[in-house]
C-alpha positions in Angstrom: -5.4 5.6 40.5 -3.2 8.7 39.7 -4.8 12.3 39.7 -3.5 14.4 36.8 -3.9 18.2 36.7 -4.7 19.4 33.1 -5.3 22.9 31.8 -7.8 23.5 29.1 -8.7 27.0 27.9 -7.1 28.7 30.8 -8.9 26.5 33.4 -7.4 23.7 35.4 -9.0 20.4 35.9 -8.1 17.4 38.2 -8.6 14.1 36.3 -8.1 10.5 37.3 -6.6 8.0 35.0 -5.2 4.5 35.0 -1.6 3.8 36.2 0.8 4.5 33.2 -1.7 6.5 31.1 -0.7 9.9 32.4 1.3 10.6 29.3 -1.7 9.9 27.1 -4.0 12.0 29.2 -1.6 14.9 29.0 -1.3 14.7 25.2 -5.0 14.5 24.8 -5.4 17.5 27.1 -3.0 19.4 25.0 -4.9 18.8 21.9 -8.1 19.8 23.6 -6.4 23.0 25.0 -5.1 23.8 21.5 -8.7 23.8 20.2 -10.0 25.7 23.2 -7.2 28.4 22.6 -8.4 28.8 18.9 -12.0 29.2 20.1 -10.8 31.7 22.8 -8.9 33.7 20.2 -11.9 33.9 17.8 -14.8 34.2 20.2 -13.4 35.3 23.5 -14.4 34.1 27.0 -17.3 31.6 27.0 -18.8 29.3 29.5 -16.7 26.3 30.5 -19.3 23.7 29.2 -19.7 25.4 25.8 -15.9 25.9 25.4 -15.3 22.2 26.1 -18.1 21.1 23.8 -17.0 23.2 20.9 -13.3 22.2 21.4 -14.3 18.6 21.5 -16.4 19.0 18.3 -13.5 20.6 16.5 -11.2 17.7 17.5 -13.9 15.2 16.4 -14.1 16.9 13.0 -10.4 16.7 12.6 -10.4 13.1 13.6 -13.2 12.3 11.1 -11.2 13.9 8.3 -8.1 12.0 9.3 -10.1 8.7 9.5 -11.5 9.5 6.0 -7.9 10.0 4.7 -6.7 6.9 6.5 -9.5 4.9 4.7 -8.5 6.4 1.3 -4.8 5.4 1.9 -5.8 1.9 3.2 -7.9 1.4 -0.1 -4.9 2.5 -2.2 -2.6 0.1 -0.1 -5.1 -2.7 -0.6 -5.1 -2.1 -4.4 -1.2 -2.1 -4.5 -1.0 -5.2 -2.5 -3.4 -7.0 -4.9 -1.4 -5.8 -7.9 1.8 -7.1 -6.1 0.1 -10.4 -5.3 -1.0 -10.8 -9.0 2.6 -9.9 -10.2 4.0 -12.6 -7.8 1.5 -15.2 -9.0 2.3 -14.4 -12.6 6.1 -14.7 -11.9 5.6 -17.9 -10.0 3.8 -19.5 -12.9 6.3 -19.9 -15.8 4.9 -19.1 -19.2 3.6 -22.1 -21.0 4.9 -22.5 -24.5 3.5 -25.2 -26.7 5.7 -26.5 -29.5 3.8 -28.4 -32.2 5.0 -32.0 -33.0 6.6 -32.2 -36.5 5.0 -35.0 -38.3 7.3 -38.0 -39.2 6.7 -37.6 -42.9 8.2 -34.0 -42.8 11.2 -35.3 -40.8 11.7 -38.1 -43.4 11.5 -35.7 -46.3 14.0 -33.3 -44.7 16.4 -36.3 -44.1 16.0 -37.3 -47.7 16.6 -33.8 -49.0 19.7 -33.5 -46.7 21.0 -36.9 -48.1 20.5 -35.6 -51.7 22.3 -32.3 -50.9 25.3 -34.2 -49.5 25.4 -36.5 -52.6 25.3 -33.5 -54.9 28.0 -31.8 -52.8 30.1 -34.9 -53.0 29.5 -35.2 -56.8 30.6 -31.5 -57.3 33.7 -32.0 -55.2 34.7 -35.1 -57.3 34.2 -33.2 -60.6 36.3 -30.3 -59.3 39.2 -32.6 -58.4 39.3 -34.3 -61.7 
């Protein structure tokens, strides 16, 4: 198990971690050190335990606000995905168009009217030739 030396608030600590996790530990230590530095700049020197507690609480507060924001964005994403799914379903289902059936009597009447119109047109044509 590797031992990693980290610096937080101007103090050095030896910390053990799992093989391959050294980078993550260094990153976390830098985050904690950044918060400790803010405290040190504002308050000055303080006991190690209090400095670590306050820096940890500040990080936890930031983490909570980030988690809240992530939850908001996730909810928005879920809404958009639902809207897209609805649009895809609507696009996949063709619009149903119903055409009423024309009764046979109407079709027969239209055919009779067309025949009369043709007869009249033929009659007019014969008269104009004569």
